[in-house]
N, C-alpha and C positions, 0 to 999 in steps of 0.2 A: 702470622701460620695461616696455612688454611685447613680446614679437615683433616682432605688429604692428604696429609704429609704427618700427620698422628695419628698412629694407629699404633691398638690397644686389641691383642690376643683376646675375642670373647666378649671383647665389648660390648652393652646390653645397657640402651637409652633407657629410665624411667627412673620411678619415685623412689629413697630406699629411705628405710626407718634404722637410725642407728641402732643396736643390739647391743646393752652394756655387757650382756654379760661375757660375750667374747671380745669386748673391746677395753682401753682400758685409758686415761686422761694422767698424765705421770710427769712430772717436772724433777729440776733437778738445781739445787740452788748450793752456794761458797758459803761455808761459816768457819770464819775468823781465818778464811784465807787460809785455810792448811790442806782441811777436807770438803767434801759434798754431803749435801743432806740432801737428799730423795723424800720424793712425797708422791701421791695421788689420790685424786676425785672418783669418790665410789659411785657415785650418781651423778648421772647426764643423758640428758635425750638429744636428738636432733634427725635433722633433714637433708638427705641430699639428692641433687636432682641431676641424672647423668643426657647431659641432654643427645641430639641425635649430632650438630657437632662438637665435641669434646671440652673446645675453649668457653662455649657457652655453659658449662656448666657450673652448678652453684650449691652451696652448703651454710647450714642453720642449727646455731647447737646452743644448748645455756647447759652448766654448769652447777651442780644445787653446792654452795661452796664451804658447806657446815656437813659436808661428807668428805671431808678434809682428813688422809691419813700419813700419818709421815712415820707410826714404829713409835710413838710416843706418847700418851696420852695429857699428860700435860702442856706438850710441847704442843699439841692441834688443839688443845684449849683459851693457850694462847695465842696461834696465830688466827681461832676465831674469830680473839678480842677487839677491842676499836682499834689496840696497838697494832694490827696489821691486816686485817679482809674486817672485820666489823660488819661479820653475818648478823647481827640482830638488828642494825639499819640497812643491809646490801645483801641479801641472802647469793644472789646470782651472779654468776660473767656468762657472757653473751659473745657469741660469734654468727659473723655476719661477713660473707665472701661476696666480695666490691671486682674479681676477674681471676680469671686461672692463665697462666702463659710458659708455653713447653718451655724447656732449657734441658741441653743434653738430654739423659736417658729418662726424667721423669718432668717433674710440672713446679709452678709457682703459683702458691695459691696464696693470692692475696687478700685484704681483710680486714674487719674495722673489726677490733673485741672494747667490751666493753667492760669496768671492772670501775666501782666506787663512784658510778655516774660520770665516771673520765672514761672518752671514747678516742682512741686513737688505731692508728693502719699498721698492722704486723702480717709478713709473707712468711707463705710454711714453706719450704722445700718439705714436694707430695710425691711420694713413690706409691703406682697403681701395685699391690701385690697380684691384681688377681679378679675373673669373676667367675661363677661356681654353680652346681645343684642346690637348693639350699633342700639339704639331705636331711631338714628338720623336717617339713612338709610331710605329715603322714600320710600324706591322702594320696601325693604324687611329688616326690621331689624336682621334677622337672618342668612343672608348673611353676616355678618361684626358684628365684637366685640370690647368690648370697657377692660380695664386694667387699676387695679388705683394699684398705690406704693404711700406709705407715706416712706421718708430718711431721716436721721437727720444723722449728722456730725458736725466738727467743726475744724476753720482751722488760722494758726497765721496770723494776714495780717500783720507782720513786717519782715519774711520771705521771702510775697510779695512785701514786698518795698511801703504797702499802708501805709499813713499815717508816722509819725515820732514817737520817744518816749518819749513823754513831758510829764511829771508827775502838781501834784497836789501837796501839802506843805503834809509833810511826808512821797515824798518817790513812791507815786501809779500813774500809767500812767492815764493819763486823758480819754482814753479813751481803753480799756482792750484789749490785742493784740488778746486773743482767740476769733472769731464770732464766733458765732451760726446755722447751718443752716439748715433752715425743706422744704424741696419739699414736695408737694401734688400731685404726676401728676398720670393726666388722658390719655391717647392715645388708640389711631381708631386702629383696624389693618388694615392696607395697603391693597386693593384687588386688583385686574386686573392688 
């Protein structure tokens, strides 16, 4: 697909820094196959490059795994332990994009996710939420810009060695293997 076929209103090419105050890295996992537990990571950073040809754009990001928050301190400590994330040994998770493809009204963002010294391919469904002026710049909001994205994906925790395959009566996993990821990202254009 050529760049002429991919049009994004207000598109700005440049290098962007993820704004963690106005962004979110969240996940959902099924527990005992009857409910879902939701969580988030509070500390993360990343750089997005929007290229002249949108399909040449890229992203890199790092998540501090110790910043997990599921709304329960005891559970968070257990997830940080060697039973799951083992943050003492593996403090971060990283993502590096390998390609961007147009699909329907959005994009597919392909990349490599590294967790616990295991790297696997992952694809996120990416929606561009928009480009606009950076109203947080006190000197002149029109000298800067902001961009927003929503991305969703899924990973297999067992492929990364997170947790075990413990089952409940009937044979289902106590914790589902699949983890749903939801990213709400706002980034600021790097200037100067």
